[in-house]
PLY file of the C-alpha trace (Angstrom):
ply
format ascii 1.0
element vertex 370
property float x
property float y
property float z
element edge 369
property int vertex1
property int vertex2
end_header
-46.21 -0.18 83.93
-50.14 -1.06 82.84
-51.12 -2.55 79.87
-51.42 1.08 78.80
-49.56 3.86 79.99
-50.48 7.32 81.57
-48.90 8.85 78.89
-48.13 7.90 75.48
-45.23 10.39 73.51
-44.86 10.45 69.86
-41.31 11.48 69.06
-38.19 10.12 70.74
-35.94 12.98 70.59
-34.69 15.51 73.18
-37.99 16.77 73.86
-39.93 13.70 74.18
-37.24 12.06 76.26
-36.83 14.76 78.95
-40.41 14.74 79.27
-40.45 11.03 79.95
-37.81 11.76 82.44
-39.69 14.05 84.53
-42.64 12.10 84.25
-41.15 9.21 85.67
-40.13 11.10 88.20
-43.27 11.85 89.33
-44.08 7.90 89.09
-46.04 8.33 85.69
-46.54 5.41 83.37
-44.87 6.38 80.15
-44.32 5.03 76.96
-42.07 6.67 73.98
-42.27 5.99 70.26
-40.09 6.67 67.39
-40.57 6.65 63.63
-36.63 5.60 63.41
-33.98 5.29 65.78
-34.52 7.21 69.20
-33.08 10.37 69.16
-31.51 10.37 65.74
-32.87 13.20 64.03
-32.30 17.11 64.82
-31.72 16.40 68.94
-28.45 14.38 67.50
-27.46 16.62 64.74
-27.12 19.97 66.95
-24.07 21.27 68.23
-25.04 21.32 71.67
-24.33 25.23 73.03
-26.28 26.43 75.75
-25.96 30.17 75.37
-26.21 32.46 78.44
-29.47 32.94 79.70
-30.72 36.02 82.34
-31.44 34.99 86.11
-35.28 33.71 86.37
-35.61 36.89 88.25
-34.67 39.03 85.08
-36.32 36.89 82.40
-38.25 39.08 80.44
-39.53 36.67 77.50
-41.51 33.75 77.16
-38.28 32.66 75.32
-35.65 34.13 78.05
-38.12 32.01 80.77
-37.45 28.28 79.26
-33.59 29.54 78.82
-33.35 30.88 82.52
-35.26 27.59 83.95
-33.04 25.26 81.79
-29.90 26.72 82.39
-30.43 26.03 86.66
-31.88 22.25 85.49
-28.85 21.11 82.74
-26.24 20.65 85.18
-28.37 18.89 87.56
-29.28 16.56 85.06
-26.11 16.17 83.77
-25.01 14.77 87.31
-28.18 12.48 87.44
-27.69 10.88 84.43
-23.97 10.61 84.94
-24.75 9.07 88.26
-27.60 6.69 87.42
-26.13 5.33 84.15
-22.51 5.91 83.63
-22.78 8.27 80.68
-21.45 11.62 80.91
-23.39 14.06 78.41
-20.24 16.28 78.38
-21.72 19.24 80.22
-19.03 21.70 80.33
-19.25 25.76 81.25
-15.95 27.09 80.30
-17.47 30.17 78.97
-17.24 31.34 75.01
-16.68 34.05 72.53
-19.22 36.47 70.74
-17.81 38.00 67.56
-19.28 40.97 66.30
-18.75 43.06 63.12
-16.75 46.31 63.34
-19.83 47.84 62.41
-22.46 45.72 63.97
-24.08 46.92 67.12
-23.36 45.09 70.41
-26.10 44.91 73.25
-23.86 45.78 75.77
-26.96 47.80 77.51
-29.43 44.85 76.95
-26.86 42.44 78.77
-26.02 44.50 81.71
-30.21 45.10 82.08
-30.55 41.19 81.69
-27.16 40.63 84.38
-25.92 38.15 81.90
-22.19 38.63 82.30
-19.75 39.49 79.76
-16.54 41.07 79.18
-15.28 43.03 76.42
-11.85 41.75 75.25
-8.85 43.69 73.68
-6.35 42.23 70.98
-3.97 41.71 73.65
-6.44 39.77 76.22
-7.47 37.74 73.11
-4.52 36.47 72.56
-3.45 35.41 75.94
-6.66 33.77 76.47
-7.57 31.88 73.26
-4.63 32.69 71.09
-5.66 30.86 68.24
-8.59 33.01 67.57
-7.94 35.62 65.08
-11.07 37.80 64.49
-9.38 40.75 62.88
-11.31 44.07 63.57
-14.32 42.12 64.92
-15.11 43.07 68.19
-14.81 40.31 70.50
-16.75 39.68 74.07
-16.39 36.93 76.44
-19.45 35.34 78.26
-18.21 33.31 81.18
-21.82 31.55 81.53
-21.83 29.75 78.11
-21.48 26.09 78.05
-22.11 22.71 76.08
-23.10 19.42 76.14
-22.25 16.60 73.65
-25.62 15.91 72.05
-25.40 12.42 71.02
-24.34 11.25 74.73
-26.69 13.48 76.02
-29.46 11.60 73.95
-27.42 8.23 75.21
-27.92 9.10 78.64
-31.46 9.91 78.54
-32.63 6.81 76.63
-30.41 4.55 79.45
-32.11 6.45 82.04
-35.57 6.27 80.62
-34.86 2.44 80.28
-33.69 1.81 83.54
-36.46 3.78 85.16
-39.28 1.68 82.96
-39.95 3.76 79.98
-41.21 1.71 77.31
-39.09 2.53 74.43
-40.25 1.96 71.12
-38.47 2.69 68.05
-38.88 2.09 64.30
-42.74 2.44 65.07
-44.32 5.58 62.85
-47.65 6.89 64.01
-50.22 7.36 60.92
-52.85 8.87 62.68
-55.02 9.63 66.00
-58.53 7.79 66.71
-60.80 10.26 68.26
-64.13 10.10 70.26
-65.39 13.22 70.39
-62.80 15.40 71.99
-60.67 12.76 73.32
-58.00 10.80 71.61
-58.32 7.16 72.01
-55.35 5.49 70.47
-52.82 6.44 67.84
-52.55 3.91 64.54
-49.14 2.68 64.41
-47.45 0.17 62.11
-47.85 -2.36 65.29
-51.46 -1.50 65.55
-53.39 0.96 67.71
-51.95 2.06 70.75
-53.69 3.62 73.66
-53.09 5.64 76.69
-54.63 8.26 79.17
-52.83 11.15 77.46
-51.01 11.70 74.53
-48.05 14.29 73.66
-47.05 14.93 70.26
-43.23 15.69 70.17
-42.31 14.93 66.62
-40.10 17.79 65.80
-39.99 18.98 62.38
-42.67 16.22 61.51
-45.66 17.78 63.57
-47.63 19.24 60.98
-47.82 15.99 58.84
-49.23 14.36 61.85
-51.45 17.09 63.47
-53.12 17.85 60.17
-54.98 14.84 60.42
-56.90 15.64 63.14
-57.61 19.72 61.74
-54.34 21.64 62.81
-51.37 23.28 61.28
-49.44 25.08 63.63
-46.86 25.87 60.92
-43.97 24.19 61.73
-41.34 23.45 59.10
-38.22 21.90 58.60
-34.99 23.96 58.26
-32.14 22.25 57.37
-28.95 23.14 59.02
-25.43 21.99 57.78
-22.05 20.89 60.01
-18.83 20.22 59.41
-16.47 18.27 61.81
-12.44 19.27 61.51
-9.83 17.11 63.80
-6.84 19.18 63.77
-3.65 17.29 64.93
-3.39 19.55 68.13
-5.78 21.43 69.96
-6.84 24.88 68.11
-9.68 26.30 70.14
-10.39 26.38 73.83
-14.07 27.95 73.87
-17.29 28.17 71.94
-17.21 30.87 69.28
-20.51 32.50 67.85
-20.59 34.84 65.43
-24.61 35.85 64.43
-25.89 32.24 63.53
-22.78 30.45 62.77
-20.36 29.10 65.47
-17.12 26.73 66.00
-17.50 24.31 68.93
-14.44 22.69 70.00
-14.65 19.31 71.80
-11.95 18.42 74.74
-10.09 15.85 72.46
-9.47 18.66 69.64
-12.24 18.43 66.99
-13.94 21.29 65.93
-17.57 21.55 65.12
-18.51 24.49 62.43
-21.96 25.50 61.90
-24.15 26.05 60.88
-26.31 26.66 57.82
-30.53 27.97 57.88
-31.96 26.74 54.73
-35.75 25.92 53.61
-34.90 22.23 51.53
-38.04 20.48 52.86
-37.32 16.98 54.02
-33.88 16.92 52.00
-31.23 15.95 55.03
-28.17 15.66 52.67
-25.13 18.22 52.68
-24.36 20.44 49.81
-20.69 21.37 48.57
-21.73 24.85 48.52
-23.03 25.46 52.16
-19.79 23.14 53.30
-17.09 25.24 51.54
-19.12 28.47 52.82
-18.68 27.31 56.95
-15.36 26.09 56.23
-14.03 29.72 55.25
-16.19 30.86 57.91
-14.34 28.80 60.39
-10.81 29.81 58.67
-11.69 33.42 58.71
-11.67 32.98 62.75
-9.08 30.45 63.40
-6.69 30.33 60.09
-5.19 27.27 61.67
-7.89 25.21 60.99
-7.11 25.42 57.35
-4.94 22.50 57.65
-7.10 20.16 59.59
-8.41 17.00 58.00
-12.11 17.44 57.76
-13.63 14.16 59.14
-16.96 14.38 58.25
-20.28 16.42 57.33
-23.93 15.95 58.38
-27.27 17.60 58.06
-30.38 17.88 60.65
-34.10 19.51 60.13
-34.53 21.95 62.87
-38.28 22.21 63.46
-39.06 25.95 62.95
-42.28 27.73 63.86
-43.81 30.69 62.17
-42.77 32.95 65.27
-39.75 31.65 66.84
-41.65 29.89 69.56
-42.17 26.39 70.20
-45.52 25.10 70.96
-46.33 23.83 74.06
-49.93 23.05 75.40
-53.04 21.27 74.84
-54.38 20.76 71.32
-57.90 23.17 70.85
-60.56 20.82 70.91
-59.09 17.76 72.28
-59.08 16.87 76.26
-55.64 14.62 76.16
-53.71 15.55 73.34
-50.81 18.06 73.91
-47.52 19.31 71.93
-44.24 20.32 72.68
-42.62 21.15 69.51
-41.09 23.63 67.37
-37.89 25.01 69.27
-35.89 25.64 65.96
-32.33 25.85 66.85
-32.76 25.55 70.70
-33.95 22.25 71.40
-31.12 20.87 73.39
-30.94 24.42 75.29
-34.81 24.65 75.98
-35.55 21.04 76.75
-34.91 20.84 80.84
-37.65 23.48 81.21
-39.90 22.39 78.44
-39.95 19.05 79.81
-40.29 20.09 83.31
-43.57 22.29 82.46
-44.87 19.72 79.90
-44.74 17.17 83.04
-46.83 19.91 85.00
-49.29 20.30 82.26
-49.82 16.86 81.52
-50.59 16.12 85.61
-52.83 18.96 85.71
-50.10 20.93 88.00
-49.91 24.47 88.31
-46.74 25.67 85.73
-43.73 26.96 86.79
-43.96 29.66 83.55
-47.24 31.11 81.69
-47.57 29.11 78.72
-50.24 31.49 76.99
-47.17 32.53 74.79
-46.73 28.96 73.57
-50.48 27.94 73.02
-51.20 26.13 69.82
-53.51 28.27 68.47
-51.72 31.72 68.56
-50.29 31.56 65.11
-50.62 29.01 62.22
-54.31 28.00 60.52
-56.76 25.42 61.10
-56.95 22.49 59.06
-59.61 20.73 57.81
0 1
1 2
2 3
3 4
4 5
5 6
6 7
7 8
8 9
9 10
10 11
11 12
12 13
13 14
14 15
15 16
16 17
17 18
18 19
19 20
20 21
21 22
22 23
23 24
24 25
25 26
26 27
27 28
28 29
29 30
30 31
31 32
32 33
33 34
34 35
35 36
36 37
37 38
38 39
39 40
40 41
41 42
42 43
43 44
44 45
45 46
46 47
47 48
48 49
49 50
50 51
51 52
52 53
53 54
54 55
55 56
56 57
57 58
58 59
59 60
60 61
61 62
62 63
63 64
64 65
65 66
66 67
67 68
68 69
69 70
70 71
71 72
72 73
73 74
74 75
75 76
76 77
77 78
78 79
79 80
80 81
81 82
82 83
83 84
84 85
85 86
86 87
87 88
88 89
89 90
90 91
91 92
92 93
93 94
94 95
95 96
96 97
97 98
98 99
99 100
100 101
101 102
102 103
103 104
104 105
105 106
106 107
107 108
108 109
109 110
110 111
111 112
112 113
113 114
114 115
115 116
116 117
117 118
118 119
119 120
120 121
121 122
122 123
123 124
124 125
125 126
126 127
127 128
128 129
129 130
130 131
131 132
132 133
133 134
134 135
135 136
136 137
137 138
138 139
139 140
140 141
141 142
142 143
143 144
144 145
145 146
146 147
147 148
148 149
149 150
150 151
151 152
152 153
153 154
154 155
155 156
156 157
157 158
158 159
159 160
160 161
161 162
162 163
163 164
164 165
165 166
166 167
167 168
168 169
169 170
170 171
171 172
172 173
173 174
174 175
175 176
176 177
177 178
178 179
179 180
180 181
181 182
182 183
183 184
184 185
185 186
186 187
187 188
188 189
189 190
190 191
191 192
192 193
193 194
194 195
195 196
196 197
197 198
198 199
199 200
200 201
201 202
202 203
203 204
204 205
205 206
206 207
207 208
208 209
209 210
210 211
211 212
212 213
213 214
214 215
215 216
216 217
217 218
218 219
219 220
220 221
221 222
222 223
223 224
224 225
225 226
226 227
227 228
228 229
229 230
230 231
231 232
232 233
233 234
234 235
235 236
236 237
237 238
238 239
239 240
240 241
241 242
242 243
243 244
244 245
245 246
246 247
247 248
248 249
249 250
250 251
251 252
252 253
253 254
254 255
255 256
256 257
257 258
258 259
259 260
260 261
261 262
262 263
263 264
264 265
265 266
266 267
267 268
268 269
269 270
270 271
271 272
272 273
273 274
274 275
275 276
276 277
277 278
278 279
279 280
280 281
281 282
282 283
283 284
284 285
285 286
286 287
287 288
288 289
289 290
290 291
291 292
292 293
293 294
294 295
295 296
296 297
297 298
298 299
299 300
300 301
301 302
302 303
303 304
304 305
305 306
306 307
307 308
308 309
309 310
310 311
311 312
312 313
313 314
314 315
315 316
316 317
317 318
318 319
319 320
320 321
321 322
322 323
323 324
324 325
325 326
326 327
327 328
328 329
329 330
330 331
331 332
332 333
333 334
334 335
335 336
336 337
337 338
338 339
339 340
340 341
341 342
342 343
343 344
344 345
345 346
346 347
347 348
348 349
349 350
350 351
351 352
352 353
353 354
354 355
355 356
356 357
357 358
358 359
359 360
360 361
361 362
362 363
363 364
364 365
365 366
366 367
367 368
368 369
């Protein structure tokens, strides 16, 4: 790598690291900075659910396009990370369950139109295939394409891969602002002094607004706290992911079960709370009663980067020539990270992007700062 990298990425979570992965594939010199340890914020905290996506040709919304391309890329990345680093990120496609209230509309027609495979399940079929799941009067649908990864392992694999390929990784290096000459960013100010690069990518998740407001932009990304509990039954009680609305149960191959997750506007307070964890456990017991006997191993919280309209920001910062943003993925950072990393690589290198990015532009919502 030259003295100054071609691209300096601010934020060492899954979005920043995945973009570094694709840039390095193209022979680009990359450096990644993170204010603390790499990959330890919302990327680490999540459950790793990869919800089923429509085929690329059937994707109708910008989010669905990102999801469709990511679904194609996830197994490829998992194999490459394992082959290159020896780290198995836990990619597993065993399908999963969607649970719906008896009076809740179930979008069967939409799934058919989108060519998302599903199977409605009666009580007998459910008992045969998932005997621990007892949804009562709620309707249950099976999605064979639902998959999962282990977030900490996926991040470990990305960090190892980037290190092997010459990406300079700097943990514990907070960025305080930008140095600018006209429409061009010349450097970022850090605890280790100014750092220059050809281009800069802001992938700082929930902390993005605080960094960008110094150059006059506030896209409206905010922290949304999500709490998770981890149960460790003596024997496996659940074989596949279960989703009901925004809450879920995620079984791991070792028998542990993640129970999540809340959505709380709590600012940057990352602690867990007794009431939220109690509500999550009650939800878990209502679906898998035997989990009530499982030890509660630990609880944690993460701060998701929520955007005003639910879509991430992917693109250039208006008024600058070489500053870009990839942030605001909310609950879907891990799921959308492969396509996000690839499209940001294309954008940073001046290539044609595989999907239109107008829906993700910086100035679509939010407000101009100072």
